[in-house]
N, C-alpha and C positions, 0 to 999 in steps of 0.2 A: 061755685067755683068755675072760673074761666077755662076754656080749652086749653089755653096756654100753661095752666098751672097743674094740669092732669100729669101724673107720673106716666113714664113709658110703660111700666108695669100695668097700669090701669087700663092703658090703651090696648095692650096686647091681650090682657085677660078678657077685656070686652069683646075683642075680635074673636076669640075662641068661644066665649059663652054665648055669643049672639047667634051661633050656628048650632047650638044644641049639645055642645061637648061638656058642658058643666055637670049634667046629670050623667052618672056611669051608665045608666041603661039606655041613654039616648041613641037615636038611630045612627048618628055619625060614629059615635064610639064603638057600637056594635059592628058597624061596617069595617072599621079600620082593623078589627082583631080577626076576621075572616080570612082563611087562606086565599091568596091571590090565584087567578085562573091561569097564569102563565106557567112555563115550564120550571122556572127557578123561583127562589124567594124574593120578596120585594122588601127593601129596607127603608125605613123612614129615618131621616137624619134631622136633628134640630141643634143649631149652633147658637153660641152666644151672639154672634154677628148674624142676625136672622136672614139677611140676603147674601151672606158671604159664601156663595156657591164654590169659590176658588178653593175652600178647604175640602170639598168632596170630589172636585175634579180629578185629582190623582188616582182615585179609586175606580174610575170608570174602565180603563183598559182591562184590568184584571176581573172586574164584575162582568164583563161581557163574554168572557171565556166559558163559565159555567152557566151563563144566562141568568145572572142576578140582575135585579133592577134596583137602582139607587133613586130615591125620591127625597129632595130636601124640602122640608116644611117651611114655609114663609108666611109672614102675615098677610101680604098681598103681593102683587107682581110689580109695584112701583120701583123696586130695586133691581129688577132683572133685566138684563140688556137682550135684545133680540138675538138669537143664535146661540145663547148660553147652552153649552152641551149638557149641563146637569138638568135633570128633570125637577120640576117644583110643583108643590101642591099647596093650596091656600086652605084655611080652616074649613070652608064650605065645600071642598072637592078632595078631602083626604081619601086616598085610594084604600082598598083593601091591602092588608100588609101582615108580615110575619113577625117583624122586629123594629123596636124604636131604639135608635142610638143617640144619645145626648153626648155632645163633645165638651160641655161645660155645664155650669150650674147658675147661669144667668137667668133672667126672667123668662126669656123665650124658651129655653130648653125645659125649666121647671114647669112652666105653664102647660107645655105640650105633654110632658110626663104625667102631670096631675089629670089630665082629661084623656089620655089614652092609657088608662090604668090596666086594661086587659091585655095589652101588648107585653111581651117579655122585653126588658129593658137592660141595655148595656151601656156603659160609659166608655168612650174611646177619645183619647186626647189627639186632636188632629192640629192644634195650635198651642202655644205656650200659656201657662197660667201663672199666678203668683202663688207662693207656699203659704197662703192664708185661706183658712176655711170660708167657703162662699156662703153668704147667709142662708140660701135656699137649698144648699145641698142636703140638708137633714130631711128635706121633704121627700127624697126619693131614694137616697142612698141604701135603705134597707131592702129595696126591690131589685138592687143591681145583681144580675146573674154572673156578670164578668166585667172587669175593667181592663183596659189596655192602655199602654203608653209607648212612646217611640224608643225611648232609652232608659237605661238605669236612673240617670239624673233626673229625667222628666217624670219617671215613675215616683220618685220621692216627692217631687213637687206637687204631682197630681194627687198623691195620698193626703198631703196636707190640705189641699185645695178642696177635696171632697170630704176630708174628716172621716175617712173609712178605716184606716189601720187594718188592712187586709191585703193579701197578695195581689199585685198588679202584673199582668203579663206583658213583657217587653216584646214588641213585635217588629220594631224598625220604623223608618219612615217611608211611606209610599212613594215619595218624590225620589228616593234613591233607587228605585226599581229600574229606572232608565236613566242612569247618569251619563252625561256626555264625556268624551275623552278630553282631557285638559290639553289644549294646544294653544298656549297663550300668544297673543300678538304683542310685539315689543312696544312697551309704553302704554299699553291699554289698562285702565284702572275701572273696575265696575263699581258704580256707586249704587248702593242698596238703599232706597228711601223707605221711609215709613208713611204715616199719614199726617198731614199738616192740619187738617180740619176735621173735627168730629161730624158724623152724620147720623142718620137713623140706622145705618148699617153697623156702625161701630165708633169707637172713640179715636182721638188723635194721640200722637206721641211727641213730647217735647224733643228738641234737638235739630229741627229742620234748618233753622238759621245757622247753626254750627256746621252742619252738613253742606249746605250751600256755599258757605265760605270756604270750607275745606276743598270743595270741588274747584272753586276759583283758584285756589293757591295751587292745586295740582295741575289745572290747565295751564296757569302761568309758567309752571315750571316744565312745561312740554309735554304732559301726559294727555293721552287720548281718553276722554271721559265717555264711558259707556253707561247709561243709566238703566238700572233695573227697577221699574216703577212697581211700588206696592199697587195692587188692583184698585185701591181706593184713593190714591194719592192725586193731587191737582198736577195734571200733566203740564200745565202752562208754566210752572215753576222751573221746569227742567228743560224746555224746549231749545234753549241755546247749545245743548249737547246732543249727541246721539242718543236716542231713546231706543232701547232694544225692542226689535219686533217679536222676540220670543221670550218665554218666561225667564226670570232671573237665573234660575239653576242652569238652563241651556246657555244663556248669555255668559255664564261665569266661565265656560270652556275657553273664551277669548281673552280672559283677564290675567295679567301678571299677579294682580293682587285686587282686593276689594275693600271697600270702606262704607260704613253706613251706621244707621241706628240699629243696634242688635235687636232681632226678632226671630221669628220661627224658621226663616230661610237661612239664617247663619250657619247651623250645624250641616245643612245639606250643601251649601256652597263649599264649606270646609271639606265635605266628603269628596267634592270634585277634585280636590287638591289645591285650592286657592287659599293664599295667605290672607288673613282678615285683620282690619282694623276697625274697632268700634269707636263711634261717636257717643258720648255719654252726656247727660245733663242732670243737675242736682234733682230735678223733678221727675226723672225717669225711674221706674221701679223695673228692674231686669233680673230675672233669675241668674244665679251664679253659673249655670251650666252654659248659658248663652255667651256669657263674657269669657269663659273658659277657652273658647275656640279662637279668641282674639289674641294675636301676638301683643297687640298694644291697644289701649284705650286712650282717646284724647278728649280734652275739654276746651282746647284752644286750636283754632284753625291753623295758626302758625305751625303747629307741630305735625300737620297732615303730611307734608312731602316726606320728611325724614321717617315718620311712622310706616308710611306706605313702602318706602324703599328699603326698609329693614325688616318688614314683616315676613314671617316664614310659615310654612304649613305645620299644622298641629301634629302631634304624635298619634299613633294608632291607638294608644290607650285612652288619651283625651277625646280622640274622635269617637270611640265606641261608647264612652260614657255619656257623651252629649247627644250622639245621633243614633245609636244603637246598631244592630245588624244591618248591613248594607245589602240590598237585593232580596227579592222575594218577600217584601214587607206586607204588601197588600194581600198576598196569598195567606201569610201567617194570620193576618188580621181576620180574613174571612173564616179561617179554620176555627178562631175563637168564636166568632159570632155564630158559626154553624153549630158548634159543640155546646156552647153555653147558652146562647140566646134562642136558637130555633128548635130546641129538643122537643117542644110541645107540638111543633108544626111540621118540621122537616127532619128526615132521618139524616144522621151524621154520615 
């Protein structure tokens, strides 16, 4: 079999097993289950996007207050940019830890869970999933001491995704813990991109051509286009417009409305008070709750201007169902981790 025909799962499994983590009694596995020497617990996180540290970054401010340490497990450092604020560890340098958190049931989280069997395990949704049971969820769901989701709607989807049929604690979205004040600039529209090309970090989302065309229509109509780039999007596609120098949620404070390919950030932008328009594509699979925060969804760029100009903020009821409780979310999340996940290591 050629290297090109190897599955990603095989490559990731090989990366872990190559450093002695396959055997439960291996040195690396024992080290990972020992308590850390710092003053607070150390949490390991494994995500479906192995190098996607942007999912863990919103947890850092709250983690620093009680002295918790967040470390994301990555196959290697190839996808980590210099200066990334999230600490990472590769399979051959996994530190001592108190808890393993998986955010999904893709190959990388499932492989990490399989090889760190002595660590307490929690599942926490930090990005949207689809309401279809993941093939590898059955491998570890019996070990889960707690499950959290951002909102009631996300909890329903996460339940189907994990196939658990058990209570899921709604904690809110950590990105809402520091929402900016909505102070829109006249004529400014925030364009929320997705990912045009798949990479080792994660897949792509159809719809970019529609969104690019919609941005052109809006610019021609006199709108100022402010682009909130997905962390993995191709920047060169959007350089004709102003690309925000701050994260999309902070950029939303400047926008009269937002348009984009519906994703995890949509409910958070809605929580800022920004009306949303979704660009959809027949190839896209989008959970209903992400669409619920959109006043309109469009499939034709010619509809963009009217849709943006008539979009309105969502009701508080719709917002709560999609985004969950606003403020204090990371604190609630850590409370669940402490009580359910760290009971063998750290006093509640």
